[in-house]
N, C-alpha and C positions, 0 to 999 in steps of 0.2 A: 500551069499550076500556080495557084497561089502561094505566094512564098510569106510566113509570116517568121522575123528573127528580131531578136534583139542584140545580138553579137556586133559589138562595135569593131570598127576596122582599129589597125595597130596604130594608127596615128592619134585616133580618138584614145585610145586604152593610155598613152603616153602622157596624157593630161589629167592627173590625178583627180584634179577637183570637178572635172565633169562625171567621174567614174563615183564619187562618193556624196555628192550634195545633197541627195535625196535620202541618204540614211545617216548623217552626221549627228543629227540631233537625238536619235536614239541613244548612243554613247555607250553599247555595250561591247562594240569593237572599235579596235582602233582604225585610223586610215588605212594602214599597211593590212591589216586583216581583212576590212573589207575589198581591197584588192585582188589579195591572195582568193577569196571566197567567190569573187567575180570571174576570175580566171579559172578556178576549178567548175563553176556551174556553166562557162561557156563552152569547154571543152567536154564536160560529160553529158551535158542534154542541149546539142547544138541544134539549131533553128534550120528550115530546109523545108517543112512540110506544113502540115494544118496547124502544127503547134509551135508557139513562140519557143525561141532558144534561152537557154539561162542567160543571165545579164543583171542589170542594176535592178530590175524590179524583184529579181530571185533574193539578191542580197538583201533587198529592204526588207522583204517576206521574212527571210532567215533572221533576220536580227530581230523584227517584232515577236517571233517564235521563242528566240532566246531570251528576251526582256522578261518573259513571263515565267522562266524557268528558275530552278533555285541555284546558287553562287556556284556549287559544284559542278553541275551540268554545264553552265558555261565556261567554266576553266576549261573543262574537258574537250569541250567544243572549240575553242581558241587553241589549247593544245595539237588539236587534230589538224587544224589549218596550218599550224607551221610545219607538222609533221609532213602533211602533204606539200609544202613549199620545199622540203627537203627531197624528197622524191625525185624532183627534177634533176639533182644533181647526179643521182644514180642512174636516172635513164636518159638523159640528155646534157649533163654536165654543165647544166644551169638551173637557178630555181624554177620550180615550174611555173610562175606567173612569169616569167620572163621569157618560156617558150613562145614559138609561134602555136597558134590553138591546135594546129594538126599535130604537133609533137606533144602537146599537153594532151590530147585525146588518146594518142598511143601509149603515153608513159602512165595514164589512168588505166585503160584498157590492157595493158601488160600486168599492173598490180590486182586489177579485178580478176585475173584468171590466173594468176600465177600458182606455181605448184604448191606454193607454202602457204598454208591455212592462214597462218598469222598476218602475212599481207594482203590477205584477200579480206579477213576482219577487219584489218585498219583502213583499208579504202571504204568499206561498207561504214563502218564508225561514222567515217567523214560526210560521206555521200549521204546516208540517211536524213539527217536532217534537212541538208541543203535540196533533196527531191521532194522530200515533204513540202518545206516552203514554196518551190518552185509551182507545185501542182495543187495546193490547198488555196485554190483562188476560183472565183465564180467563171472569170474568163477562160480559164483553162478547160472548166467542165463544158463550159459552151462550145468550144472548138472541136470537142469530140462529139457532140450532141448528146451529153448526158446530164440526168438529175444533180443539181447542186444541193438546192433548198429544200429543208423538209416543211411538212405543213404543220407549223406548231400552232396548237391550240391557244386561246385567249387564257391569260393568266387565271388559274382557279381561286376561287375564295378562299380564305384561310379557313381550315379546318379546325372545329372545335379541340380537337386532339392535340393540336400544336400548342396549346397552352400548357402542355406536358413536358415541353422542350426547352432545354435552356442552352444558348447558344455560348460556349466557351471564350469565343473572341468577346463577348459582351462584359464577361465578369471581372470587375473591378477589385476584389479583394479575395483574399483565400478563402476557401470554401470547405466546410466540414458537412457531410451530410451520414444519414442514418437508414439503413435498409435492412430487409430479409436477405435478399439476394441480391448481388452488384453482378451485372454481364457485362464482360468486355468486349466488344466488336457487335456489329449489327450486319452480318452476312448471313449466308444461310443457316449456319449454326446457332450463334447468337440471338437472330431474330425469332428463329423458331422457339426456341428455350425460352426467351423472356414472354413469348407469348403464352405458352404453355402454363409457365408458372404464374404470371398474371391471372391466366383464365382459372387457376386453382385458388384465387386469392391472396397469394403472397405479393409481399411489398417489394416490387423490382425496380432496379436501377440500371439503365442502359448508358455505357460510355461507349462513344466512337470519336477516334482520332480524326477523323475527317468531318465534312461538314454535310448538312442537308440541301439536297438539289430539289427544286420543284421542277415541272416539265417545260417550264420557260428557258429554263438553262440548259436543256437538253436540243442542242440546235445541230445536231448533226455532224459537226467537225470533229475531226479526229485531233487536231492540234488542241483544241480548247479541251476537250474530253480528257487528253492525258495530263494536261496540267490539273484539271479538279478533281478528276476521278480514277486514277490509276497510280499504285503504288509506286514511288520512284520516278512519278512523272513519266510513267510508260518506259523508263529506260532500266527496268531491273534485269540482267543479265546472268544465267548461269555460266560458269567457265569450267573448261577441262578439255576434252579432245572435242569437243563440240561448244561453239558461242551460241547460247539459246537465251532469247529472250523470255522470260517468263511472267506473264501476265496475272495481275491481281489487282481487285479493286480498293479503293480508299474512297471512305464516305458512307453516309448513312444507305445499307443494301449491299454494302461489299462488293464482292465480285460478281453479285448477282444483278447489279445495276449494268455491268459491262459485258455480260454474258450474252451467249446467242440464244438463250431460253430453251435449250434441248433438255429433256427431261427423259432419264431412263431409270428403271429399277436396275438395283446390282444383279448381274447375272447369277443363275445357281451355282456355276463352277467356281465363280471366286468366292462366293459365301462356302461352298464345300471346300475349298481350299483353307480359307480362314480357319475353319472349324479343325482340320487336320492340323495345322502350322500353328494357330494361335490359341487354339483351346474355345473358339468362340463357338460352340455348338448351338447356343442361345440364340444366335442370329441366321437362324433358317431363314428361307423364304415367306414360310408360312409364318413364323414368329414375327417377321417384320412387315408381313403384307396388311395389319389394320394401319400401321403408321404410314405407309406409303399411299395408303387409301387417302388417309386425312389431310397429306401432305397436297394430293393432287386435286382433292375437293377445296383446298384453301387456295390454289394457284390457277385452277380451271385449268388444268391439263389435258390438251384433245389434238388430235392429229392436223399439220398445218393445213389449211384450206386451198385446195388446187390451183384456186384463182391467184393465189400470191406465191406458189412455188417459184416463179421466175425462170428465165432462159436456160441458167444452167441445169436444173432439174431437168428440164425438157431433152438437153441433149445426154445427160448422163443417163436418164430412164432409158433412151433409146440405145445408148451402147450397151450398157448392162443388160437391156433385154435381149439383144442379138447374141450376148454371151452367157446367156441363160443364168444370169445371178440374181439374188434376190436383193430387190429394191424397192423402198418406198419412201413415203414421206414422213418426217420425223414427228414427234409428238413434241408441243411445245407448251410454257404457262402464258400463252398471249392470245385469250380470248378476245375477238375483236380486231387482231393485226390487219392493217393495210398494207403491208408490205412496204414501207418505205425505206428499208435496206439499211438501216443504221444502228441496229439493237446492240452493237459493242461502244457505241459513244452514248447511251442513254435513250432510252425510249420515248420520243416527243409526244407520243398520245397517250402513254400510260398503259397501253393494252397488256405488255409483259407485267408479269405480277412478279417483278422482281420484290425484293423484301421491304423495301423502302416504298411500296404501295400496297404490301400484303400483311406481313406478320408484323411489320414494325406500328402501324397504324393500329391494327387489332388489341397488341399490347396495350399501347397507349391509351385506347378507349377502355380497356379494362383495368387503368389505373396504374400502369409503369409509369415512369418517366425517363427521360433522355437527355443527356448532356453530350452535345457533339462539341468537336475540336478540344477532346480530353484525351490526351494520349497515355496510356496507363505507364507508369514508371515501375512500380514494383506491387507483388501481392504481398499483403502484411500478413505475418504469421504468429500469433499468440498463444502460447501453450501448446503447441503442435498442432493448431487448426487454423486454417486460412481465415482471415477475420476483416479483410477489406481489401482494398487497392489507394494505393498514391497515385496521382495522375498530374502531369503538368498540361495546365490549359492554354489556349491558343492568346490568350490575353498575357500570358508570363506567369498567371498565379498559379498556386498549388489548390490541386482537391484532393481532401480526403475523405474515403469512405468506409464506414465502418459496417460489416454485414455479419450474419449469421454464416454465409457461405458465398463462394466466390466461382463463377463461371467465366473460364477464360476462351475466346472464340474470334481469335486474331487471325486465323488461318495457318495455314502449316509454313509460311515463312516468319510471320511475327510470333505466333504463340509460344514457339520454342526459346526466342529470345527474350522476352518476357519473364518466363518460367527461370530462365538460366540467371536473369540478374536478380531474381527473388531466392535464388538456392534452391528451387522445387524441381520435382520429378527428376532428378537425376541420378538416383540409385543405380538404375539398369544400365546406365551407359548410353543409352537409345536417343535420349533427348537431342534433337537438331541433326539426328542422324536417320537412315531408311527413307531419305526423300525420294518420292516417285514423282515421274511428271506428266506422263502420257507424251511422251515426245512425238511431235508432230509436223508435217510438212505440207507441200502443195504440189500440185502439175496443174501447169495452165496450156491452154489450147488456143488457137485461133480457127475460126469458121468462116465461112462465106456466107452466114446466116446472122442477122444480129440476135445478140444474147442480152447486152443491156445490164450489167450486173448494179446498177445505180437503183433498178427497181426489181421489189420481191423481195423475200423473206432471205438473209444471206446463208442461213444455215437451215435450209427447209428439207432437204432431200439424205437418205442413206442407201450404201450398200452395205450389208451385214452378213454376205456369206460368209464371211471370214472372221466373224466376232470372236467364235469359238478359238479360233486360232490366236487370238491377240490382235487383229488389226481392224479396224472400224472405220469405215469411209464415210464422211459426212461434207456437207455443204462448206465453203469458204470462199463465198463471194464478197468483194471488197470494193468501195468508192476507189474512184481515180487516183487519188492521193497516196492511198493506204496500197494499193497495186502498183503504184512506181517505186516505193519503198520496197516491195516485196520481189521486184526484178533486179537480180545482183549485175545487170549489165550497166555499161556505158554507151555514149557515141550514138552514131546513127544508128546502130542496131536497135538499142534502147530506145529511142524517140519512134523508131518506126512500129513498133509493138505497141506503144502508149498513144500513138495515134489512131490505134485501131481498136480502142477500148471497148468499143461498141458490140465488136465481134469476138471481144475477148472472155473466155470461160476459166475461172479457176474453182478446183475441187480438191478436197483435202483428206488426209488421214490421220490416225493417232494408232501408237503402238501400247498395248498393255505391257509395259516395260519391266523386264525383270533388274535392268540397272539401277543402282541406288545412288544417291547423292548427301549431301550435308547442307546444312544452313548454319552460319555463324554470325555472330555481329558485325555490322558494317564499318567502314571506316568514318563516316559520318553520315548525319540524318537518320533516317529511318528505313532507308534500304538495307538489306541484309546482303552478306556475302554468300552466293550460293557455287557449292560447287558438286559437278555431275559429269561423269563419263559415260558414254556410251559402249555397252559391252558388245563383244562379236554378234551373240544372239541377236539383240536388238538391232545391230545394223545389218543383219541379213533380212530381218522381217523390213527394215525400212526399204532394202533395194527391192524385195520383193512385191512390197506394196506399190511402189512407185513403176515397177514394170505391168502390175495387174491396171493400174488406173492410166498409165499410157495408152494401154491396149483398148481400154473403154473408151476413150478419146477417139483413139483411130477408128474404132468400129462404129461411132457416133458420127464420123465424117471430117474430122478435123483435119485441116489441111498442114498444120505445122503443131507440134506438141513439145511443149518445153518443159521438160521433168525438173530443172533447177537443180542439177546434180554437176559439180565441177567435172568436167573431162567429157560432159554430154549435154549441152545447152539445149540441142533442138533433134527431134526426130520428125520424120515424116512418111517410114514406110515399115513394113515387116522387118525388113533387114536391119534398119535402125534400131527397132525393137530387140530383135534378138543380140544385137551388139550391146544394147543397154544392160540387158539381163546377164551378159556374159563378164561385163566389168568386176572389177575387183574393188569393190568400193571401200572407202575409210570412212569413219565418222566426222571427220573434217570437211568431207565432200557434201554434206546435205546442208540445205537451208532449214535448220531445225528452229521450231518455236514450242511453247508449252503453255497452256491454259489451265492445268488441273495439277498443283503440287499438292500432294498428299502424305501422311506418313510419319511424321518428324515427331508426334508426341504420341506413337502407336497403341493402340488398344491391345489387350491381351490379358490372358488368367495367369501369366507366369510373370511375376514381379522381375524377374532376372532379363526378360526379354522385351519388357514391355513398361511402358509409363502409367498408364491408366487400364483400371478394368472395364469390363464388358458395359458397365453403366457409365464410362468414362469419368468415374471418379479415381482420383490420384492414389496410386499406391503407396506413396510414403508420406502423406500428409491429409488430415479429415479436412473435409468442409470445402475441397476444392475439384470443380469438375471442368474437364476440357471437353468442348462440343464444338467440334470445326473439322475441317479436313485432315489437320494433324492428328487426329485419333484413326482416322482409317487406317487399318493396318497396312494396306498395301494399295497397290495399281488396281483400279476397278475393270480396265478396259471399256468403259462407259462415261458418258458425261456424268460428275458426281453429285451436282446438288441435290437431287432427290434423296439421294442415301445419306447425305450429310443431314438434311432436315430430318429424316425419320428417326437416324440415332438419337438428334438433339432433342426431339419429343420423346423417347424412351430415357434418356438420360434426365430429362426435367421430370419426367414421373417419377424416377428412383429417388431423384433428389427432394422432391416434395413429400416422399415418403419417410426419408431419411430423418430430414427436418419435423415431420410428425413423431416419430419416436424419439428422437431427441428429447423434444418438448416435452413428452409423455414422461421421459425417465427422469426428467428434471422438475415433475410436477408443476411446470409454468404452461400457462397459455400460450398459442402463438401471438405474436403480435399482432396478426391481423384477424385474429378472432374478435378483438374487441375494437382494433384500432379503424376498420373501415370495411365494408362490402365489397365484393369484386368489382362493382359496376361504378365505384367511386374512386377517386383520385388515391394512389398508393401512398401511405404517410410516408414521403421519403422527407427525413427533417434533420435539423440541426442535431449533431450527436451529442449528447451528455457524457462525461467522461466515464460515469457509472456502468455505461451501455457496454464497454468493451473490458475483459480481463486485464488486471492491472499490471502494468510491466515491472512494479515495483514490488510485486510479490516475491518473497524471498526463495531464491532458488534451493530446490530440495535438495540436500546432499546425500550421499549413499550412506545406509544406515549401518550402522558398525555393529557387527555379532560380537555377543558375548563368548569368551571363553580365549584360548591362545591362538596365534597365527603371525601372519607376517603381514607390513604395510608394505605398499609400494608408492614411490613418489619421485618426483624431479621437480626442477626450477627452470626456468626459461624467461629470456625476454623478447618482446616481439614489437616490432616498430613499424609505422605506415602512416597513413593519414585518412582523414574523412572529409567525405564533400557534402556540404548542406544541401537538402533538396530543394530548398526555396530560394537559394542562390547556387547554381552549379560553380559558380567562381569562386565562391567560398570555400577553399581548402585549407583545412588545419592539422596538426600532427597528431598522431594517436598512439600511445605506446603503452604496453603493460607489461609489468615483473610481478610473474607468479609463481606460487608453489603449488602443486597438484599433489593429493596424498589420498589415499584410501587403502582398507584393509584389502588384502590379495583377495580373499576368499569372498567378499562382498563385490569386488571389482570382477571378478571371473564371472560372477552371477548375474551383476546388472551392466558391466562395461563402462562404469561412470566412476569419475574422480572427481572428490571435492575440490574446489580451487579458491585459493586467498591470495591475497596481494596487493597491489597498487596499479592504477589506470591514471594515465595524463591524457586529455582529451582536448588540447586547444584553450579554447575560452572557456569552456565548460567547468575546467578544473585542472590541477596538478596534483599528482601524487594522492589523488583521492582512494581512501581504502575500498577494496573490492571483493564482492565472495561470489562463489558461482560453480558451475558443472561442466566437466569435459567428458561427454560421450564418446566412446570408440567402439563401433558395432562391427567388427568384421564380416558378422555373416549379412549383414542388413547391407554392408560396405556402404555404410555412413559415420561420418564424424559431425558432433554437433557441440556447440560450445555458447554459454550462457554465463554474462559478468555482470552483477549488478552494483553500481555506485550511485553515489549523488553529487550534483554538479556543488558548484562554489555556496550558491544559493540555495541548497538544500533540496533541488527538485530530483526526485528519484529518477534513475534512467536504466538502461540496459544496452549491454553490446550483446548481440545473438547473431548466431548463424549455423549454417551447416553446409556440408560440402559430401560429395562422393567420395568413398575410401577407396582409390585406386592402387590396388596392390602391385600393381606394375609401374607404377610412377609413385611409390611412396614418397619419395623424396618431395616431390611437390605437393603433394596430399598434407602433409605434416608441416612442412614450412611456409604455406599461403593460405592466409585464412581470410574470406570475403564473410563480410558481414553489415548489421543494421545498428543505427543507435536508434533506440525509440524510448518514447516517454511513458509515465505511469497510464496513460490511457490507450496505449499500444500505438501511438501516432510514429510512424517513420520521421527522423530530423535530418539522419545523414545516411548515406553509404559510405562504407569503409572498407579498407582492406590493410591489413597486418602481414609482416613476414620475418621470418627468421633469419637473422642475419649469421651466415656459416661460421663468422669469424668467432662466434660465440660457442661452437661447437664443443670446443674442449672443455669449457665450463659447464655445458648442459650434461655431457657425457659423465663429470664428475659429479653432477648433482644426481643423477639417477641412480636409486638406491631401493633396497627392501629391506626390511628390519624386523625383528619379532617384536611383540606388543603382548600385554595382557591386560584385561579388564575386568 
C-alpha cells in the first residue's frame, strides 16, 4: 500500500524551528500555538492511507484561514488551542502536545465521544477549522479522485446598471440621500420589494451591509465563501440544548446567493394554520398563487435536470422506491445549471437565479439605486412615522437616508436587532422571539459503487412522503472539505471514511419545528446571539427521521450507514437499525444545523401577538414595512425563499398603494410623477432640510380643559450618556431635570403629560431649557418621550424615544430610557440612554402630586 503522511517523528518535533518555519511569517499564531495546532492535527488526522496526515502543511493552511477572519474569531480559535492543550492534563497527565501521538489520538477520541455534550462541542469547535484547513487543498481532492476546481467563466463586461451602484468602501465623506422608499437588505425579501416598487415608478434606494460579488468571485471554495458571503464568517451558532450553526448570507443577494436553489410554495396545511392561529385568512393558497407565479417566472423555476441529479439521488431513488416512498427531483431556480456542485458558495456560472442576478439587477434597470457596504444603524422616526435610515459605510463614513417609507429586510437574525436599536416593533414583546430554524441533520453512507458528491446538484432530490407530518428529506451533498467538517470523528476511523469520499453519500432532512428560539444583540461585530432549545416533540421527530433515512440507505445497498448520532456512530444491519430506533435520544445527541431562520418579527392581525400586519406594515409606527423571513409567522416545513419573495411582492403593492393615498390626502404629487419615468434612474439625491418634518417643531402639550378638576405631576432627574453616530468613541454625559404636569382628565384621555425643565448634553449645551411630552399608554403598552431644546449655538435639537411598557417589569421600564438626539432636519446625531438613580427615589416620591385647579 502507498502510504502518504506528514507526521513527523518525535525527534523532529522536538526541534521547534522545523515545525514552524513555513508558517511563522503569517504572524496570526504564536510559535507555541503552532506547535499545539500541529500536535492536534497529527492525532486527529493521522496518515497511513491514501490521504496525507495532519502536519505542518495543515498548520500553514490553518493560519492562512485565520488570517482572513475577524479578530474575534481568531481569538476564539487561539483560546480553543490552549483549551485543547489542557485536555491532555485530564486525559494523560501532561499537556496534549507533549503526549505521544497515540495518546493524543486517544485523548481526542475520548473527548469527541464524551457523555458530556459540552465536551463534544468543545472538541468540535477546535477541530472544525483544522479539518477545513487540512482538506481545503487541491492535492487532497486529487488523492481521493474528486473534482476541486470549478469551471469559472471569463469575467463578464460591466453591465450598464452597475452605474446605479455606490460602493461604500470608496465613499470618503458623509453622505445624505433622498428617496421615496429605502430598502435595507438585498436578499429574498428586500430585492423583490425593491423590484416591485421600482417597477411602479418609485424612487428606491437599496442598502446592503455586504458587498457585490461577480461570477469571477465564486471559485467554489468554502473557506473563501465563508469570509466573503456568510454572516459571522460562517460561524453563527445558536446555543441551548443543541449547538446549531445557523447559516445566513451577507452580500448582495443575501442568503439566496449561498442557498441550494430549492423552490417550494408554502404548503396548504401551513397556510391553514396561519389562518387559525394568526388571523391570516387573506394569505390562502389561492390568494398567494399570483405572487408565486410571478416569482417563479422571474427565477425560472423548473425541475432539476436528471442528467445533473448526481450519484446520491441515484441511490436515494433506489432505496425510496424499494420502500414505496414518494420521491422526486426538486424544483429549483437554476435554468441552465450544469451541476458543478458548489451552490452554497456562489454559483460560478450564474445559472442559479439568486437575487444578485435576478431581482436586484431588474430593480436597478428600472431606476433603483444600491449602496453596498452600508450597515444600517437605526431607522429614523419623525412625528410617529419612519422617515429614513442612518447607516455606517465600510469606509467609516455615515450615510443618512431621508425617505417617505422604510422597508427592513435584513433577515430573521438581523432585522429584530435593527428594530430594537431603533425602539420599534416592540409593543407586542414578540420582537426577536418566536425564532424557528427548520432544525436539520444528515445521514452518511458508504457504498461499493461510485457516488462522487463533487459532481452534480448538491440538493437535487427529495423524499416528501412525510412532509405533512413535518419531516422533509432533501439532498445534502458536500465537497470533500465540508464533508470532513461534518463527520464528528477523529483518528484512523475518520481518515478511513474520508479516503472513501468517492463512495460516500450524504442525504439530509429538516423538521417543521414547534420549538422556538430568540435572537439578541451580539457581544461584538454583527453576529447576533441566538438561543434555541429543541423540545421533546422535535427531538422525537429528529430520531424518527434518522431511522427512516438510515433504512433508505440500507435498502439502497449501503455497506455502512453513519447516522451521526451520539451513541450510534455506525449501523450495517436491520438489528442495528432497530437498536437505533429504540434509543432514548437527547437533543444534544444530534449534529444539528439550520438554514432557514424565520419568525422573529412575526406577521399577524393581533398587535398583542405580532409585530407587523398581513401586509408587513408595522403595528406601532407608520411608514415601516418588514419584508423578509423575520415576518414569516412560523416554520414553513419547506424551503422558504419563494414564500418570502411572494409575501414581499404583496407587501410592496400594499406600500405603493398607501403612498398613493397619502400623497392624494396631502394634495401633493408623488415625487416620481414629475421626477422620472420608470425606465430612467431614480432620483436619489442630496436631501434638502425641507424634505423632512422638522425636529424643532414644538412638541404639542396636552390640551387643558375648561372647568374644575385636578392636575397630576411629578419631578425627576435622569442621567446617562449619548454616543455620537459619526464617531462612536465620542461619548458625552446627558442629564435632564424635568417636571411633568397635566390635568388629570386630559391625562386620562390622552395618556400624555406636558414636560418642562432643563437638559445638559455634553458639548451641545449645559442646563438648556427644554419642553416636551411624556406619553404613557397602558393599553398599547408603550411609553414615549420627546424633549425639545437648543444647543449653545442655537441649533434646535430633540431627545426622542419610545419603549415597550412592561407591566411585569415596571421598574426597568420607567427607570431606563433609550433614545436618540436628532436635528431639525430629522437627522440622528447620537444614540442615548438615561437612567433614574434609585437614590433619588424619596425626592421623586415627595414630588408626586395631584392638586385641584380652576380655569
